[in-house]
py3Dmol code that shows the C-alpha trace and the ligand (Angstrom):
import py3Dmol

protein = """\
ATOM      1  CA  MET A   1     -76.107  25.335   7.636  1.00  0.00           C
ATOM      2  CA  THR A   2     -74.443  22.508   9.570  1.00  0.00           C
ATOM      3  CA  ARG A   3     -75.133  22.553  13.269  1.00  0.00           C
ATOM      4  CA  THR A   4     -72.994  21.004  15.981  1.00  0.00           C
ATOM      5  CA  ALA A   5     -74.211  19.556  19.284  1.00  0.00           C
ATOM      6  CA  ILE A   6     -72.402  18.272  22.338  1.00  0.00           C
ATOM      7  CA  ILE A   7     -74.314  15.484  24.078  1.00  0.00           C
ATOM      8  CA  THR A   8     -73.093  14.470  27.528  1.00  0.00           C
ATOM      9  CA  GLY A   9     -73.787  11.020  28.909  1.00  0.00           C
ATOM     10  CA  ALA A  10     -73.962   9.763  25.321  1.00  0.00           C
ATOM     11  CA  GLY A  11     -72.553   6.283  25.947  1.00  0.00           C
ATOM     12  CA  SER A  12     -75.924   4.772  26.834  1.00  0.00           C
ATOM     13  CA  GLY A  13     -79.641   5.304  27.297  1.00  0.00           C
ATOM     14  CA  ILE A  14     -81.211   8.664  26.537  1.00  0.00           C
ATOM     15  CA  GLY A  15     -77.874  10.249  25.556  1.00  0.00           C
ATOM     16  CA  ALA A  16     -77.034   7.505  23.037  1.00  0.00           C
ATOM     17  CA  ALA A  17     -80.548   7.755  21.555  1.00  0.00           C
ATOM     18  CA  THR A  18     -80.175  11.548  21.380  1.00  0.00           C
ATOM     19  CA  ALA A  19     -76.835  11.266  19.566  1.00  0.00           C
ATOM     20  CA  LYS A  20     -78.447   8.914  17.050  1.00  0.00           C
ATOM     21  CA  ARG A  21     -81.458  11.186  16.564  1.00  0.00           C
ATOM     22  CA  PHE A  22     -79.353  14.353  16.147  1.00  0.00           C
ATOM     23  CA  ALA A  23     -77.109  12.578  13.623  1.00  0.00           C
ATOM     24  CA  GLU A  24     -80.220  11.475  11.684  1.00  0.00           C
ATOM     25  CA  ASP A  25     -81.394  15.091  11.736  1.00  0.00           C
ATOM     26  CA  GLY A  26     -78.101  16.210  10.135  1.00  0.00           C
ATOM     27  CA  TRP A  27     -76.252  17.555  13.152  1.00  0.00           C
ATOM     28  CA  ASN A  28     -72.544  17.095  13.810  1.00  0.00           C
ATOM     29  CA  VAL A  29     -72.486  15.324  17.169  1.00  0.00           C
ATOM     30  CA  VAL A  30     -69.847  15.293  19.880  1.00  0.00           C
ATOM     31  CA  LEU A  31     -70.365  12.387  22.260  1.00  0.00           C
ATOM     32  CA  ASN A  32     -69.181  12.775  25.833  1.00  0.00           C
ATOM     33  CA  GLY A  33     -69.138  10.362  28.746  1.00  0.00           C
ATOM     34  CA  ARG A  34     -66.628   8.779  31.076  1.00  0.00           C
ATOM     35  CA  THR A  35     -66.217   5.410  29.342  1.00  0.00           C
ATOM     36  CA  ARG A  36     -64.437   5.548  25.995  1.00  0.00           C
ATOM     37  CA  ASP A  37     -65.491   2.021  24.914  1.00  0.00           C
ATOM     38  CA  LYS A  38     -69.178   2.773  25.329  1.00  0.00           C
ATOM     39  CA  LEU A  39     -68.887   6.068  23.453  1.00  0.00           C
ATOM     40  CA  ASP A  40     -66.963   4.416  20.609  1.00  0.00           C
ATOM     41  CA  ALA A  41     -69.647   1.724  20.331  1.00  0.00           C
ATOM     42  CA  VAL A  42     -72.397   4.366  20.018  1.00  0.00           C
ATOM     43  CA  ALA A  43     -70.301   6.418  17.562  1.00  0.00           C
ATOM     44  CA  GLY A  44     -69.676   3.266  15.507  1.00  0.00           C
ATOM     45  CA  GLU A  45     -73.376   3.123  14.655  1.00  0.00           C
ATOM     46  CA  LEU A  46     -73.452   6.728  13.392  1.00  0.00           C
ATOM     47  CA  PRO A  47     -72.221   8.155  10.081  1.00  0.00           C
ATOM     48  CA  GLU A  48     -68.437   8.607  10.440  1.00  0.00           C
ATOM     49  CA  MET A  49     -68.458  12.131   9.058  1.00  0.00           C
ATOM     50  CA  GLY A  50     -69.807  14.508  11.658  1.00  0.00           C
ATOM     51  CA  VAL A  51     -69.166  12.402  14.760  1.00  0.00           C
ATOM     52  CA  ARG A  52     -66.530  12.949  17.434  1.00  0.00           C
ATOM     53  CA  VAL A  53     -65.957  11.255  20.776  1.00  0.00           C
ATOM     54  CA  VAL A  54     -64.486  13.235  23.685  1.00  0.00           C
ATOM     55  CA  ASP A  55     -64.404  11.277  26.923  1.00  0.00           C
ATOM     56  CA  GLY A  56     -64.403  13.154  30.213  1.00  0.00           C
ATOM     57  CA  ASP A  57     -66.175  13.747  33.488  1.00  0.00           C
ATOM     58  CA  VAL A  58     -68.675  16.632  33.447  1.00  0.00           C
ATOM     59  CA  SER A  59     -68.166  17.213  37.164  1.00  0.00           C
ATOM     60  CA  LYS A  60     -64.606  18.351  36.392  1.00  0.00           C
ATOM     61  CA  PRO A  61     -64.337  21.897  34.988  1.00  0.00           C
ATOM     62  CA  ASP A  62     -61.144  21.058  33.049  1.00  0.00           C
ATOM     63  CA  ASP A  63     -62.844  18.128  31.325  1.00  0.00           C
ATOM     64  CA  ALA A  64     -65.774  20.359  30.365  1.00  0.00           C
ATOM     65  CA  GLU A  65     -63.368  22.950  28.912  1.00  0.00           C
ATOM     66  CA  ARG A  66     -61.546  20.267  26.909  1.00  0.00           C
ATOM     67  CA  LEU A  67     -64.865  18.896  25.641  1.00  0.00           C
ATOM     68  CA  VAL A  68     -65.852  22.260  24.203  1.00  0.00           C
ATOM     69  CA  THR A  69     -62.367  22.977  22.830  1.00  0.00           C
ATOM     70  CA  GLU A  70     -62.222  19.659  20.985  1.00  0.00           C
ATOM     71  CA  ALA A  71     -65.771  20.050  19.678  1.00  0.00           C
ATOM     72  CA  VAL A  72     -64.950  23.457  18.227  1.00  0.00           C
ATOM     73  CA  GLU A  73     -61.609  22.229  16.810  1.00  0.00           C
ATOM     74  CA  SER A  74     -63.476  19.400  15.079  1.00  0.00           C
ATOM     75  CA  PHE A  75     -66.428  21.278  13.644  1.00  0.00           C
ATOM     76  CA  GLY A  76     -65.642  24.997  13.812  1.00  0.00           C
ATOM     77  CA  GLY A  77     -68.327  26.011  16.290  1.00  0.00           C
ATOM     78  CA  LEU A  78     -71.030  24.904  18.705  1.00  0.00           C
ATOM     79  CA  THR A  79     -74.779  25.333  18.291  1.00  0.00           C
ATOM     80  CA  CYS A  80     -76.294  23.185  21.021  1.00  0.00           C
ATOM     81  CA  LEU A  81     -75.287  21.738  24.376  1.00  0.00           C
ATOM     82  CA  VAL A  82     -77.317  18.780  25.628  1.00  0.00           C
ATOM     83  CA  ASN A  83     -76.591  18.325  29.343  1.00  0.00           C
ATOM     84  CA  ASN A  84     -77.756  14.767  29.795  1.00  0.00           C
ATOM     85  CA  ALA A  85     -75.108  13.045  31.944  1.00  0.00           C
ATOM     86  CA  GLY A  86     -76.499  11.939  35.276  1.00  0.00           C
ATOM     87  CA  ILE A  87     -76.452   9.452  38.104  1.00  0.00           C
ATOM     88  CA  ALA A  88     -79.064   8.382  40.659  1.00  0.00           C
ATOM     89  CA  ARG A  89     -78.371   7.237  44.218  1.00  0.00           C
ATOM     90  CA  GLY A  90     -81.245   6.139  46.447  1.00  0.00           C
ATOM     91  CA  GLY A  91     -81.544   6.812  50.168  1.00  0.00           C
ATOM     92  CA  ALA A  92     -84.008   8.517  52.497  1.00  0.00           C
ATOM     93  CA  PRO A  93     -82.796  11.264  54.863  1.00  0.00           C
ATOM     94  CA  GLY A  94     -80.506   9.604  57.380  1.00  0.00           C
ATOM     95  CA  ASP A  95     -79.650   6.785  54.962  1.00  0.00           C
ATOM     96  CA  LEU A  96     -78.113   8.660  52.028  1.00  0.00           C
ATOM     97  CA  SER A  97     -74.386   9.177  52.549  1.00  0.00           C
ATOM     98  CA  LEU A  98     -72.855  12.617  52.143  1.00  0.00           C
ATOM     99  CA  GLU A  99     -70.624  11.090  49.447  1.00  0.00           C
ATOM    100  CA  ASP A 100     -73.647   9.977  47.393  1.00  0.00           C
ATOM    101  CA  PHE A 101     -75.432  13.287  47.990  1.00  0.00           C
ATOM    102  CA  ASN A 102     -72.394  15.243  46.781  1.00  0.00           C
ATOM    103  CA  ALA A 103     -71.811  12.953  43.798  1.00  0.00           C
ATOM    104  CA  GLN A 104     -75.336  13.604  42.535  1.00  0.00           C
ATOM    105  CA  MET A 105     -75.056  17.346  43.072  1.00  0.00           C
ATOM    106  CA  ASN A 106     -71.598  17.502  41.452  1.00  0.00           C
ATOM    107  CA  ILE A 107     -72.529  15.484  38.357  1.00  0.00           C
ATOM    108  CA  ASN A 108     -76.218  16.256  37.799  1.00  0.00           C
ATOM    109  CA  ALA A 109     -76.200  19.958  38.714  1.00  0.00           C
ATOM    110  CA  GLY A 110     -72.458  20.748  38.767  1.00  0.00           C
ATOM    111  CA  GLY A 111     -72.058  19.103  35.351  1.00  0.00           C
ATOM    112  CA  VAL A 112     -74.612  21.516  33.914  1.00  0.00           C
ATOM    113  CA  PHE A 113     -72.757  24.429  35.508  1.00  0.00           C
ATOM    114  CA  ASN A 114     -69.366  23.284  34.194  1.00  0.00           C
ATOM    115  CA  CYS A 115     -70.493  22.525  30.650  1.00  0.00           C
ATOM    116  CA  VAL A 116     -72.556  25.707  30.331  1.00  0.00           C
ATOM    117  CA  THR A 117     -69.664  27.799  31.649  1.00  0.00           C
ATOM    118  CA  ALA A 118     -67.288  26.204  29.142  1.00  0.00           C
ATOM    119  CA  ALA A 119     -69.713  26.354  26.209  1.00  0.00           C
ATOM    120  CA  LEU A 120     -71.118  29.872  26.631  1.00  0.00           C
ATOM    121  CA  PRO A 121     -68.446  31.787  24.669  1.00  0.00           C
ATOM    122  CA  GLU A 122     -68.967  29.474  21.678  1.00  0.00           C
ATOM    123  CA  LEU A 123     -72.764  29.328  21.941  1.00  0.00           C
ATOM    124  CA  LYS A 124     -72.886  33.126  21.957  1.00  0.00           C
ATOM    125  CA  LYS A 125     -71.282  33.130  18.490  1.00  0.00           C
ATOM    126  CA  ALA A 126     -73.781  30.663  16.987  1.00  0.00           C
ATOM    127  CA  ASP A 127     -77.066  31.288  15.175  1.00  0.00           C
ATOM    128  CA  GLY A 128     -79.986  29.481  16.808  1.00  0.00           C
ATOM    129  CA  ALA A 129     -77.945  28.480  19.850  1.00  0.00           C
ATOM    130  CA  CYS A 130     -79.599  26.443  22.568  1.00  0.00           C
ATOM    131  CA  ILE A 131     -79.112  24.355  25.671  1.00  0.00           C
ATOM    132  CA  VAL A 132     -81.283  21.345  26.462  1.00  0.00           C
ATOM    133  CA  ASN A 133     -80.982  19.789  29.905  1.00  0.00           C
ATOM    134  CA  THR A 134     -82.197  16.366  30.966  1.00  0.00           C
ATOM    135  CA  SER A 135     -84.023  17.010  34.206  1.00  0.00           C
ATOM    136  CA  SER A 136     -86.616  14.507  35.447  1.00  0.00           C
ATOM    137  CA  VAL A 137     -90.066  14.299  36.966  1.00  0.00           C
ATOM    138  CA  SER A 138     -87.854  13.957  40.046  1.00  0.00           C
ATOM    139  CA  GLY A 139     -86.899  17.572  39.380  1.00  0.00           C
ATOM    140  CA  LEU A 140     -90.569  18.644  39.509  1.00  0.00           C
ATOM    141  CA  GLY A 141     -91.608  16.966  42.757  1.00  0.00           C
ATOM    142  CA  GLY A 142     -90.359  14.580  45.423  1.00  0.00           C
ATOM    143  CA  ASP A 143     -89.884  10.810  45.368  1.00  0.00           C
ATOM    144  CA  TRP A 144     -89.781   8.453  48.306  1.00  0.00           C
ATOM    145  CA  THR A 145     -86.107   7.522  49.102  1.00  0.00           C
ATOM    146  CA  MET A 146     -84.621   9.765  46.394  1.00  0.00           C
ATOM    147  CA  PHE A 147     -84.206  13.098  48.131  1.00  0.00           C
ATOM    148  CA  GLY A 148     -80.604  13.641  46.989  1.00  0.00           C
ATOM    149  CA  TYR A 149     -81.559  12.937  43.374  1.00  0.00           C
ATOM    150  CA  ASN A 150     -84.600  15.212  43.830  1.00  0.00           C
ATOM    151  CA  ALA A 151     -82.299  17.986  45.057  1.00  0.00           C
ATOM    152  CA  SER A 152     -79.975  17.647  42.073  1.00  0.00           C
ATOM    153  CA  LYS A 153     -82.740  17.456  39.472  1.00  0.00           C
ATOM    154  CA  GLY A 154     -84.694  20.264  41.142  1.00  0.00           C
ATOM    155  CA  ALA A 155     -81.546  22.310  40.668  1.00  0.00           C
ATOM    156  CA  VAL A 156     -81.416  21.354  36.978  1.00  0.00           C
ATOM    157  CA  SER A 157     -85.055  22.415  36.481  1.00  0.00           C
ATOM    158  CA  ASN A 158     -84.610  25.771  38.140  1.00  0.00           C
ATOM    159  CA  MET A 159     -81.190  26.413  36.553  1.00  0.00           C
ATOM    160  CA  THR A 160     -82.974  25.855  33.226  1.00  0.00           C
ATOM    161  CA  ARG A 161     -85.544  28.539  34.021  1.00  0.00           C
ATOM    162  CA  ALA A 162     -82.985  31.013  35.382  1.00  0.00           C
ATOM    163  CA  MET A 163     -80.592  30.523  32.452  1.00  0.00           C
ATOM    164  CA  ALA A 164     -83.481  31.007  30.018  1.00  0.00           C
ATOM    165  CA  LEU A 165     -83.960  34.467  31.523  1.00  0.00           C
ATOM    166  CA  ASP A 166     -80.286  35.394  31.596  1.00  0.00           C
ATOM    167  CA  LEU A 167     -79.273  34.067  28.181  1.00  0.00           C
ATOM    168  CA  ALA A 168     -82.242  35.241  26.071  1.00  0.00           C
ATOM    169  CA  PRO A 169     -82.548  36.300  23.337  1.00  0.00           C
ATOM    170  CA  ASP A 170     -79.339  34.710  22.017  1.00  0.00           C
ATOM    171  CA  ILE A 171     -79.486  31.260  23.599  1.00  0.00           C
ATOM    172  CA  ARG A 172     -82.665  29.338  24.365  1.00  0.00           C
ATOM    173  CA  VAL A 173     -82.574  27.053  27.401  1.00  0.00           C
ATOM    174  CA  ASN A 174     -85.072  24.245  27.958  1.00  0.00           C
ATOM    175  CA  ALA A 175     -85.241  20.864  29.652  1.00  0.00           C
ATOM    176  CA  VAL A 176     -87.008  17.557  29.348  1.00  0.00           C
ATOM    177  CA  ALA A 177     -88.409  15.914  32.469  1.00  0.00           C
ATOM    178  CA  PRO A 178     -88.748  12.192  31.763  1.00  0.00           C
ATOM    179  CA  SER A 179     -90.303   9.679  34.106  1.00  0.00           C
ATOM    180  CA  LEU A 180     -89.339   5.994  34.071  1.00  0.00           C
ATOM    181  CA  THR A 181     -87.273   5.321  30.944  1.00  0.00           C
ATOM    182  CA  ASP A 182     -85.850   1.965  29.907  1.00  0.00           C
ATOM    183  CA  THR A 183     -82.090   2.543  30.360  1.00  0.00           C
ATOM    184  CA  GLU A 184     -79.111   1.249  32.374  1.00  0.00           C
ATOM    185  CA  MET A 185     -80.101   3.627  35.164  1.00  0.00           C
ATOM    186  CA  THR A 186     -83.385   1.805  35.736  1.00  0.00           C
ATOM    187  CA  ALA A 187     -82.245  -1.729  34.813  1.00  0.00           C
ATOM    188  CA  GLY A 188     -82.658  -2.933  38.405  1.00  0.00           C
ATOM    189  CA  MET A 189     -86.143  -1.456  38.611  1.00  0.00           C
ATOM    190  CA  GLN A 190     -87.211  -2.972  35.282  1.00  0.00           C
ATOM    191  CA  ASP A 191     -86.540  -6.440  36.741  1.00  0.00           C
ATOM    192  CA  ASP A 192     -88.948  -5.778  39.625  1.00  0.00           C
ATOM    193  CA  THR A 193     -92.320  -6.909  38.234  1.00  0.00           C
ATOM    194  CA  ASP A 194     -94.286  -5.607  41.206  1.00  0.00           C
ATOM    195  CA  LEU A 195     -92.694  -2.150  40.934  1.00  0.00           C
ATOM    196  CA  MET A 196     -93.312  -2.063  37.170  1.00  0.00           C
ATOM    197  CA  THR A 197     -96.995  -2.846  37.790  1.00  0.00           C
ATOM    198  CA  ARG A 198     -97.187   0.052  40.237  1.00  0.00           C
ATOM    199  CA  PHE A 199     -95.500   2.354  37.697  1.00  0.00           C
ATOM    200  CA  ALA A 200     -97.976   1.287  35.019  1.00  0.00           C
ATOM    201  CA  GLU A 201    -100.823   2.178  37.387  1.00  0.00           C
ATOM    202  CA  ARG A 202     -99.380   5.677  37.987  1.00  0.00           C
ATOM    203  CA  ILE A 203     -98.535   6.470  34.345  1.00  0.00           C
ATOM    204  CA  PRO A 204    -101.722   7.147  32.338  1.00  0.00           C
ATOM    205  CA  MET A 205    -100.046   5.768  29.191  1.00  0.00           C
ATOM    206  CA  GLY A 206     -99.555   2.539  31.149  1.00  0.00           C
ATOM    207  CA  ARG A 207     -95.795   2.127  30.560  1.00  0.00           C
ATOM    208  CA  GLY A 208     -92.396   3.751  30.831  1.00  0.00           C
ATOM    209  CA  ALA A 209     -90.631   5.498  27.940  1.00  0.00           C
ATOM    210  CA  GLN A 210     -88.121   4.159  25.467  1.00  0.00           C
ATOM    211  CA  PRO A 211     -84.970   6.327  25.188  1.00  0.00           C
ATOM    212  CA  ALA A 212     -85.861   7.333  21.611  1.00  0.00           C
ATOM    213  CA  GLU A 213     -89.144   8.809  22.883  1.00  0.00           C
ATOM    214  CA  VAL A 214     -87.191  11.206  25.100  1.00  0.00           C
ATOM    215  CA  ALA A 215     -84.529  11.849  22.442  1.00  0.00           C
ATOM    216  CA  SER A 216     -87.149  13.021  19.935  1.00  0.00           C
ATOM    217  CA  VAL A 217     -88.368  15.673  22.382  1.00  0.00           C
ATOM    218  CA  ILE A 218     -84.795  16.838  23.033  1.00  0.00           C
ATOM    219  CA  ALA A 219     -84.357  17.073  19.245  1.00  0.00           C
ATOM    220  CA  PHE A 220     -87.549  19.128  18.968  1.00  0.00           C
ATOM    221  CA  LEU A 221     -86.426  21.545  21.687  1.00  0.00           C
ATOM    222  CA  ALA A 222     -83.104  21.984  19.864  1.00  0.00           C
ATOM    223  CA  SER A 223     -84.789  22.520  16.497  1.00  0.00           C
ATOM    224  CA  HIS A 224     -85.852  25.630  14.613  1.00  0.00           C
ATOM    225  CA  ASP A 225     -89.471  24.524  15.179  1.00  0.00           C
ATOM    226  CA  ALA A 226     -88.975  25.350  18.880  1.00  0.00           C
ATOM    227  CA  ARG A 227     -87.421  28.765  18.173  1.00  0.00           C
ATOM    228  CA  PHE A 228     -89.894  30.556  20.497  1.00  0.00           C
ATOM    229  CA  VAL A 229     -89.812  27.928  23.265  1.00  0.00           C
ATOM    230  CA  ASN A 230     -87.622  29.100  26.132  1.00  0.00           C
ATOM    231  CA  GLY A 231     -87.434  28.256  29.834  1.00  0.00           C
ATOM    232  CA  VAL A 232     -89.647  25.189  29.623  1.00  0.00           C
ATOM    233  CA  VAL A 233     -89.175  22.019  31.696  1.00  0.00           C
ATOM    234  CA  LEU A 234     -91.224  19.699  29.518  1.00  0.00           C
ATOM    235  CA  PRO A 235     -92.520  16.476  31.082  1.00  0.00           C
ATOM    236  CA  VAL A 236     -91.967  13.420  28.871  1.00  0.00           C
ATOM    237  CA  ASP A 237     -93.820  11.134  31.229  1.00  0.00           C
ATOM    238  CA  GLY A 238     -96.916   9.651  29.596  1.00  0.00           C
ATOM    239  CA  GLY A 239     -99.064  11.941  31.744  1.00  0.00           C
ATOM    240  CA  LEU A 240     -97.613  10.979  35.158  1.00  0.00           C
ATOM    241  CA  SER A 241     -97.191  14.569  36.341  1.00  0.00           C
ATOM    242  CA  ALA A 242    -100.718  15.493  35.187  1.00  0.00           C
ATOM    243  CA  SER A 243    -101.995  13.864  38.376  1.00  0.00           C
ATOM    244  CA  ASN A 244    -102.176  15.817  41.637  1.00  0.00           C
ATOM    245  CA  GLY A 245    -101.145  12.598  43.401  1.00  0.00           C
ATOM    246  CA  GLN A 246    -104.554  11.454  44.653  1.00  0.00           C
ATOM    247  CA  PRO A 247    -105.383   7.791  43.999  1.00  0.00           C
ATOM    248  CA  ASN A 248    -107.363   6.712  40.948  1.00  0.00           C
ATOM    249  CA  PHE A 249    -110.988   6.922  42.186  1.00  0.00           C
ATOM    250  CA  ALA A 250    -112.149   4.730  39.293  1.00  0.00           C
ATOM    251  CA  ALA A 251    -109.686   1.869  39.871  1.00  0.00           C
TER     252      ALA A 251
END
"""
ligand_1 = """\
44
NAD
P -77.773 5.952 31.726
O -77.139 5.512 32.995
O -77.895 4.989 30.608
O -77.054 7.252 31.145
C -76.355 8.187 31.934
C -75.034 8.443 31.259
O -74.344 9.491 31.930
C -74.145 7.192 31.298
O -73.693 6.890 30.000
C -73.008 7.602 32.225
O -71.790 6.996 31.895
C -72.983 9.119 32.010
N -72.345 9.811 33.118
C -72.548 9.608 34.439
N -71.746 10.411 35.151
C -71.025 11.140 34.267
C -70.029 12.128 34.390
N -69.600 12.527 35.586
N -69.496 12.662 33.261
C -69.902 12.269 32.047
N -70.869 11.310 31.867
C -71.396 10.759 32.965
O -79.202 6.481 32.144
P -80.236 7.420 31.380
O -81.547 7.075 31.927
O -80.036 7.428 29.914
O -79.840 8.846 31.984
C -79.710 10.020 31.189
C -80.280 11.189 31.956
O -81.685 11.001 32.091
C -79.732 11.342 33.372
O -79.494 12.708 33.635
C -80.870 10.832 34.233
O -80.836 11.399 35.514
C -82.054 11.273 33.415
N -83.320 10.588 33.673
C -83.433 9.239 33.545
C -84.644 8.638 33.800
C -84.834 7.141 33.684
O -85.879 6.630 34.140
N -83.939 6.417 33.064
C -85.756 9.403 34.161
C -85.606 10.781 34.270
C -84.386 11.370 34.017
"""
view = py3Dmol.view(width=600, height=400)
view.addModel(protein, "pdb")
view.setStyle({"model": 0}, {"cartoon": {"style": "trace"}})
view.addModel(ligand_1, "xyz")
view.setStyle({"model": 1}, {"stick": {}})
view.zoomTo()
view.show()
C-alpha cells in the first residue's frame, strides 16, 4: 500500500532530511514551505514519481487547506502529516517584541493547528494514519532568552499529548523533541566556538544532531513499527534532557 505524507518546512534542515528519508522508505511526499526555490531544490534530489511541492505559509488557514487539497489531488489520500515548519526568535522577557512572540506562536503552534484542522478529514479515511510534530527540548523545559520559543514549543508538546487522546484509536499523534541540530536555524550558533563547547559539555553524546538523525526518528514514529506508540514527545537530544540540570560533579 502506498502511503502519502505531507512534510511542512521541507525546504531545509530537518524537514528536507525527513522528505528524503520518507521517499527512501517508499512514501509519496508532499513538500511544503514558503520558498518555492528551496522546495524545488529538495524535490529535485528525490525520485520524480511520488513527489509534489506545494508552497504556502502554515500560519495561514487557507494555505493549509490548499496544501491538503493538492496533496490529495496528487496522490488520492493522506496517511501522515509531519508538522515540522518552525521559526525561533530570541529575547528575554522585556526584550522580545510582541511581533516576534506572535510570529512564533502563529507559525510553530498555529501552524500545527491549521494543518491538523485541514488534514483531519483525510487522515480519518486512511489506514495507519498519524501525525508527527517537531517539538524541541525547548518544548520540555525553559531556555535562557528563548521564552517565546519555549511557549510555542511547549504548546506543540502538549497539543501532541492532547490530540493523541482525542484522535485515538484512528490517528496516532507523536512528536520529536530535538536539541541542537545542524540546520539553517542554528547556523549562527554553530559559528560560535565557545557556545558549541558549552553545548558539547551539556550533551552526553558530546555533539549536536545531524538532520538525518532526527528524520529517522520521525520516520520511525510514522511507521508501522510504532503502531502502538501514541502521545509521546520523544527527545532526540543525545541525552541532554536526561540531566536534572545540576552541573557535572565529575568534570
Ligand atoms: P530550518 O530553518 O532549516 O527549517 C525550518 C523550515 O520551516 C524552513 O525551511 C522554513 O522556510 C520553514 N518555515 C518557517 N516558517 C514557515 C511557515 N510559516 N510556513 C511554512 N514553512 C515555514 O530549521 P530546522 O532546524 O530544520 O527546523 C525544523 C523544525 O525543528 C522547527 O520546528 C524547529 O523549531 C525545530 N527544531 C530545531 C532545532 C535545531 O537545533 N535546529 C532543535 C529543536 C527543534
